[in-house]
Structures are given as C-alpha cells and as structure tokens.
C-alpha positions in Angstrom: -25.0 -6.4 48.4 -22.3 -9.3 47.7 -19.2 -8.3 46.5 -17.2 -8.5 43.0 -15.0 -11.0 44.8 -17.9 -13.2 46.3 -19.6 -13.3 42.9 -16.6 -14.2 41.4 -16.1 -17.0 44.3 -19.8 -18.0 43.7 -19.5 -18.9 40.2 -16.4 -20.6 40.3 -17.7 -22.9 43.0 -21.1 -23.4 41.4 -18.8 -24.0 38.0 -16.7 -26.7 40.1 -19.7 -28.5 41.3 -20.8 -28.7 37.7 -18.1 -30.0 36.1 -17.5 -32.5 39.6 -20.8 -33.5 39.3 -20.8 -34.1 35.4 -17.3 -36.1 35.8 -18.7 -38.2 38.5 -21.5 -39.0 36.0 -19.8 -40.2 33.1 -19.4 -43.7 32.7 -15.8 -45.2 32.1 -16.7 -45.9 28.7 -17.7 -42.7 27.1 -15.1 -41.3 24.6 -12.7 -37.6 24.4 -15.6 -36.6 21.9 -18.8 -37.1 24.0 -20.6 -33.9 24.4 -20.8 -34.6 28.2 -16.7 -34.0 27.9 -17.1 -31.2 25.7 -18.9 -29.1 28.0 -16.6 -29.9 31.0 -14.1 -28.6 28.4 -15.8 -25.6 27.4 -16.0 -25.2 31.6 -12.5 -25.2 31.6 -11.8 -23.1 29.4 -13.3 -19.9 31.0 -11.1 -21.0 34.3 -7.6 -21.0 32.7 -5.1 -19.5 34.7 -6.7 -20.3 37.6 -4.5 -21.5 40.3 -5.4 -25.0 41.1 -3.4 -25.3 44.5 -5.4 -22.5 46.3 -8.5 -24.5 44.4 -8.4 -28.3 45.6 -12.3 -29.1 44.1 -11.0 -27.1 40.7 -7.8 -29.1 40.8 -9.8 -32.5 40.9 -12.2 -32.3 38.4 -9.1 -30.5 35.8 -7.3 -33.8 36.5 -10.5 -35.8 36.2 -11.1 -34.3 32.8 -7.4 -34.4 31.9 -7.6 -38.6 31.9 -10.9 -38.4 30.2 -8.6 -36.5 27.2 -5.7 -38.2 27.2 -3.9 -38.4 24.4 -5.7 -36.4 22.4 -5.6 -32.4 21.4 -7.5 -31.2 24.5 -5.1 -32.4 26.9 -2.2 -30.6 25.4 -4.8 -27.2 26.0 -5.8 -28.2 29.2 -2.1 -29.0 30.3 -1.3 -25.6 29.0 -3.5 -23.2 30.3 -3.6 -24.8 33.7 0.2 -25.0 34.1 0.6 -29.0 34.9 3.7 -29.3 34.8 4.2 -32.6 36.3 2.3 -33.4 32.5 5.4 -32.6 30.6 6.2 -35.7 29.7 3.1 -36.7 28.6 3.1 -33.6 26.3 6.0 -34.8 24.5 5.0 -38.2 24.2 1.7 -36.8 22.5 4.1 -34.6 20.0 5.5 -37.7 19.1 3.2 -39.9 18.7 1.1 -37.0 16.5 3.8 -35.1 14.6 1.4 -33.7 11.7 -1.5 -32.9 14.6 -1.5 -28.5 14.8 -1.2 -29.2 18.4 2.4 -31.5 18.4 4.2 -28.0 17.8 1.5 -26.0 21.0 2.8 -29.3 23.4 6.5 -28.6 22.8 6.1 -24.8 23.1 4.4 -25.4 26.0 7.3 -27.8 27.3 9.9 -25.0 26.5 7.6 -23.0 28.3 7.7 -25.0 31.2 11.6 -25.1 31.2 11.7 -28.7 30.7 13.8 -29.1 27.6 15.5 -31.6 29.7 13.0 -34.1 28.4 13.7 -32.6 24.4 16.6 -33.5 24.2 17.2 -37.6 24.6 14.9 -38.0 21.8 16.5 -35.1 19.7 19.8 -37.8 20.3 17.8 -40.7 18.6 17.7 -40.3 14.7 14.2 -41.9 14.6 12.1 -39.0 16.3 15.3 -36.8 16.1 13.7 -35.2 12.5 10.1 -35.2 14.1 11.5 -33.3 16.8 13.4 -30.7 14.8 11.2 -29.8 12.1 8.2 -29.1 15.1 10.7 -26.8 17.3 11.4 -24.8 13.6 7.3 -24.3 14.2 6.8 -23.5 17.5 8.9 -20.4 16.4 10.5 -19.8 20.3 14.0 -18.8 20.3 14.7 -21.6 23.5 15.0 -24.1 20.5 18.7 -22.6 19.4 20.4 -24.1 22.5 19.1 -27.5 21.6 19.7 -27.5 17.6 23.3 -25.3 17.6 24.5 -28.9 18.9 22.9 -31.0 15.5 24.0 -28.5 13.6 28.0 -28.7 14.3 27.9 -32.5 14.6 29.1 -34.1 11.7 28.6 -37.8 13.0 25.0 -37.2 12.7 22.9 -37.2 9.1 23.0 -34.5 6.8 19.4 -34.5 6.3 19.0 -34.1 9.6 21.4 -31.5 10.3 20.2 -28.8 7.6 16.2 -30.0 8.9 18.1 -27.9 11.7 19.5 -25.1 9.9 16.0 -24.8 8.6 14.1 -24.4 11.8 16.6 -22.3 13.6 16.5 -19.7 10.5 12.8 -19.3 11.5 14.1 -17.5 15.2 15.9 -14.8 15.8 18.0 -16.7 18.5 18.6 -19.5 16.1 19.7 -16.5 13.2 22.8 -15.4 15.9 24.0 -18.7 16.5 24.7 -19.6 13.1 25.9 -16.4 12.0 28.5 -17.1 15.0 29.1 -20.4 13.8 29.8 -18.8 10.1 32.0 -16.1 11.7 34.2 -18.8 14.8 34.8 -21.4 11.7 32.6 -23.4 12.8 30.0 -23.9 10.1 30.3 -27.2 8.5 30.9 -27.4 4.9 28.1 -29.9 4.5 25.3 -27.3 5.5 26.5 -24.3 4.7 25.3 -23.8 1.5 21.6 -24.4 3.2 22.7 -22.1 5.8 23.4 -19.1 3.5 20.2 -19.7 1.2 18.1 -19.9 4.7 19.6 -17.3 6.3 19.4 -14.5 3.7 15.9 -14.8 3.2 15.3 -13.9 6.8 12.7 -11.2 8.3 15.0 -9.3 10.4 16.6 -6.3 8.2 20.0 -6.1 10.6 21.1 -9.5 10.5 20.0 -10.5 7.7 22.4 -7.9 6.1 24.7 -9.6 7.8 24.3 -13.1 6.6 24.7 -11.4 3.5 28.4 -10.2 4.9 29.3 -13.7 6.7 27.8 -15.5 4.1 26.9 -13.8 0.6 24.0 -15.2 -1.2 24.6 -17.4 -4.4 25.1 -15.4 -7.5 23.6 -16.3 -11.0 24.7 -14.8 -15.0 26.6 -11.4 -14.3 27.2 -11.9 -10.8 23.7 -10.9 -9.5 22.4 -12.4 -6.4 20.1 -15.3 -6.9 16.7 -14.3 -5.6 15.2 -16.3 -2.6 13.9 -19.7 -3.3 10.7 -19.5 -1.6 10.3 -16.6 -4.7 11.7 -18.3 -7.5 9.4 -21.3 -6.6 6.2 -18.8 -7.6 8.6 -18.1 -11.0 7.5 -20.4 -14.4 9.6 -22.2 -15.6 9.6 -23.7 -19.2 10.8 -27.4 -18.9 11.6 -27.7 -22.8 14.1 -24.5 -22.2 15.5 -26.2 -19.2 16.1 -29.5 -21.2 18.3 -27.3 -23.8 20.7 -26.1 -20.7 20.5 -29.4 -19.2 22.9 -29.9 -22.4 24.3 -27.0 -23.3 28.7 -27.4 -22.7 28.7 -25.0 -20.6 26.5 -26.2 -18.3 27.1 -30.2 -18.8 24.5 -32.3 -16.7 24.6 -34.6 -19.3 28.3 -35.4 -19.4 27.9 -36.9 -15.6 24.4 -37.8 -15.3 22.2 -39.6 -17.8 18.4 -39.3 -18.5 17.2 -42.4 -19.9 19.6 -43.9 -22.7 21.0 -40.6 -22.8 24.5 -39.4 -21.0 27.2 -40.4 -19.2 27.0 -42.9 -16.7 28.9 -41.4 -14.0 26.7 -39.5 -11.2 23.0 -40.6 -10.2 20.3 -41.1 -13.1 18.3 -38.3 -13.2 15.6 -40.2 -15.5 13.2 -40.1 -12.8 14.5 -37.5 -10.3 10.9 -35.5 -10.8 9.1 -38.3 -9.1 11.9 -38.7 -6.2 12.0 -34.4 -5.3 10.0 -31.7 -5.3 11.0 -28.6 -6.7 12.7 -27.4 -3.9 14.9 -29.8 -3.1 16.2 -29.6 -6.8 17.1 -26.1 -6.3 18.4 -27.1 -3.0 20.7 -30.2 -4.8 22.6 -28.1 -7.5 22.9 -25.2 -4.6 24.8 -26.9 -2.3 25.7 -30.8 -4.3 27.7 -31.8 -0.7 24.4 -31.9 0.9 23.0 -35.1 -0.2 25.3 -37.5 -1.5 23.5 -40.5 -2.5 25.7 -43.7 -1.4 27.5 -45.5 -3.7 28.7 -41.6 -4.6 31.2 -40.9 -2.4 34.0 -39.0 -3.6 37.0 -40.8 -2.5 41.1 -39.1 -2.7 43.7 -42.0 -2.8 47.5 -41.4 -2.5 49.5 -43.3 -4.2 52.8 -44.5 -2.8 55.0 -42.9 -5.7 53.5 -40.1 -4.7 50.8 -39.0 -6.6 47.4 -38.8 -6.3 43.8 -40.1 -7.5 40.5 -38.5 -7.3 37.1 -40.0 -8.1 33.7 -42.2 -7.1 34.6 -45.8 -6.2 33.3 -48.0 -9.2 34.4 -51.6 -8.1 36.8 -52.7 -6.3 38.3 -56.3 -6.1 41.0 -57.8 -3.7 43.9 -56.4 -5.9 42.1 -53.0 -7.2 40.7 -50.4 -7.1 38.8 -48.9 -10.4 38.2 -45.1 -10.0 35.2 -43.2 -11.8 35.9 -39.9 -12.9 34.1 -37.6 -15.0 34.3 -37.3 -18.8 37.1 -39.6 -18.7 38.1 -43.5 -18.4 38.1 -45.5 -15.4 41.3 -45.6 -13.5 42.8 -48.6 -12.5 44.5 -48.5 -9.4 46.7 -51.5 -7.7 46.3 -51.5 -3.9 49.8 -52.6 -3.5 50.2 -48.6 -4.8 48.0 -47.1 -2.3 49.5 -45.4 0.7 46.0 -44.7 2.1 42.8 -43.6 1.0 40.3 -40.7 2.5 36.1 -40.1 2.3 35.6 -37.0 0.9 32.7 -35.0 2.6 32.4 -32.5 -0.6 30.8 -33.8 -3.4 32.7 -34.3 -7.0 29.9 -32.1 -8.2 30.7 -28.6 -8.5 29.3 -25.8 -7.2 27.9 -22.5 -8.5 26.9 -24.5 -11.7 24.1 -21.8 -11.3 26.7 -18.9 -12.1 26.5 -19.8 -15.2 22.9 -19.3 -15.7 20.2 -16.5 -15.6 18.3 -16.5 -13.4 15.4 -17.9 -15.3 17.4 -20.2 -16.9 18.1 -22.0 -13.6 14.0 -22.0 -13.2 13.7 -23.4 -16.5 16.2 -26.2 -15.6 14.5 -26.7 -12.7 11.3 -27.4 -14.1 13.0 -29.8 -16.7 14.5 -32.0 -14.0 10.8 -31.7 -12.5 9.4 -33.0 -15.4 11.9 -36.2 -15.1 9.0 -38.4 -14.0 7.9 -42.4 -14.0 5.6 -43.3 -16.7 
C-alpha cells in the first residue's frame, strides 16, 4: 500500500508535469489573462511553500509562469509564495509602476520580509517616487518601516509634505509610534511636523502608547481647555457652513483680517475664495491645527535685523534693488531700506497663529471647516 509521502510525491510530480506541459503549449503571444495561464496559477497556488531547490522541475515551471505574468499582480503572489528573493527588484518595480494596485503594498511587504529594505532606500531618497513609497509603506503595517521613515521625518531639507506623510505612515505601526515618541522626548521632532505628529499619535490604537503620547505631545484643546476629538471623528460630524461663515468673521477668530474671500477681507495671507476646491476637509483641519506645515510659496515669514538694533517681521510683499516692502497682519506695509538691513532670516514657522481652534468649541471648529470647504470654484 502506498504511503502518504509517496502519494504526495506522486501528486507533486503529476502537477509539475501538467504545469510543464501547459507552459510549453503556450504560444509566445498568449496574455497573462489567458485561461491556460489562469489554470497554471491556480495549480501553483496549491504548491506554495514548496522548496524549489529540492524540486528542479517545479522551479522551472514556476519561473516560466512568472515570465508569463511579469508586471502583473499575480507575479507578486508567485514571488511571495515561493520565496523568490532574487526577484525583490521586480517587486519594487511593480509597486512604483502600479501604486494604486492593492498588490503594490503587498510587494513592499514582501521586500521587507525578504530583508531587502536596501532596495527601497535609494527610491526614498528621490523626491518623485518617495511620496508613493512612504504611503505604501504605511499600508504594509510592518514595523520594519520605522528605520526607513524616521530619517525622512527629521530631515528638514526634505519637503515638509513628504515628511508629514512619513509621520502618518509611522503612526500606523507600533514601532513607528515608539520612534516618533522618542523623537519628541529627545526634542528632535522638527516643529513643522510636530502638529501632525500630535494629532496622529493621540489617535493610535495602543492604549499605553496613546497615554504616553498624550503626556509628551498633549492633544490640541478647544474652548474650555477640552481636548479636541481626533480628526477622524470630527470628519464624521455634521458642520453648518452658514454658522462657519459667521465664525470666520468673528473678531476673536478674525480669519477675515488676514485672508480674502472674493473681494472681502485683507490681502495678507493666501486668498481663500476657492480653498474648498483645493483642499479636502482633513487637510483644512490640518492647516489650522498646524499652520507651519504647509506654508505656500510667497508666504514665507522673514525676520530682519536692522543695523540700529531694531527688528522687523512679516511677509515680503515686494523687493527692489534699494528696499524691501514687508506686509504685516492688519497693518500698513513697512518699507525697509536695504542699506539699513544687517541680515535677514527665513522663519520655519508660519506667521499664522497656532491654536486658533482654542477660541472655538469642537462644534464651532467643525462649522468653520464646513464653511471653508464650501468655498469652491464656480
């Protein structure tokens, strides 16, 4: 009577034979969606985990099928299931070319499982693919993303938007949260990502880490020193845009004192006439809670040290060979002769005041965001 092992061996041999025969009957022009290819993929799915080095015929069949589905999601599954570590670069190529495909995150997860993060680092150093990879690494939910993304967070030479995305991805995994808290403890968390780190860390799902984050990076407060609910929760609240319009113009908030809506308001900060077209509600919340995180070109804050010991502070409205005209909130433009300037320094923090939400209740904050979101291009 045949043993269990001999039966398994016979099944394996017959399957390999079927795969091999199927492969060699395929013409070069057959696509990865061809029914015979699908049959082979189904057969391979039943053999995943097999030691290919111990089964040369199976290895040959697997590699042949892999060629047939090159660049397809099925290739990611084959490389993962059969531990084809020499195909790690193909996984990265797939993720970069197909970032919206659900298999893209699985491709990166497999690279990390293969301990080949060295392949990912060069792409993270380049601005164009870095944003895609930062987001996908967060989707992997792998703790091994922490050493890849922490250096981006602290590198103030990199784009602040990219660094904020790195914070969000890190906050999705336990080791990433630990790393961000450590940066905050050591005072190494840059100011321009501190706001987003505070928001993200105070909403993590690990109770002990959440409590530690609240101690190191207290959550924003609203009127009455009450902790602001997480943004994800606020996005579910119903906002009243008509009430938000009143709040926008309220003297204690005074958004209208620095921004224009249509022809109303002050031409100091960016015009908000179509801000709802440009930003979603989540980004609008972030822009108020962390105004330094997204300073637009031309709205950088400058500090001038004058030769007589005085200082000037504001936005550069215009500049000629002889003078600089500074815009200051709610005031008359200040003209500085260049001959009087000792030095100028661009500030990393926005001139927009932080903690604006502290003058509002949580519901009023939601109403204000509803109003801003309603300001759209006709």
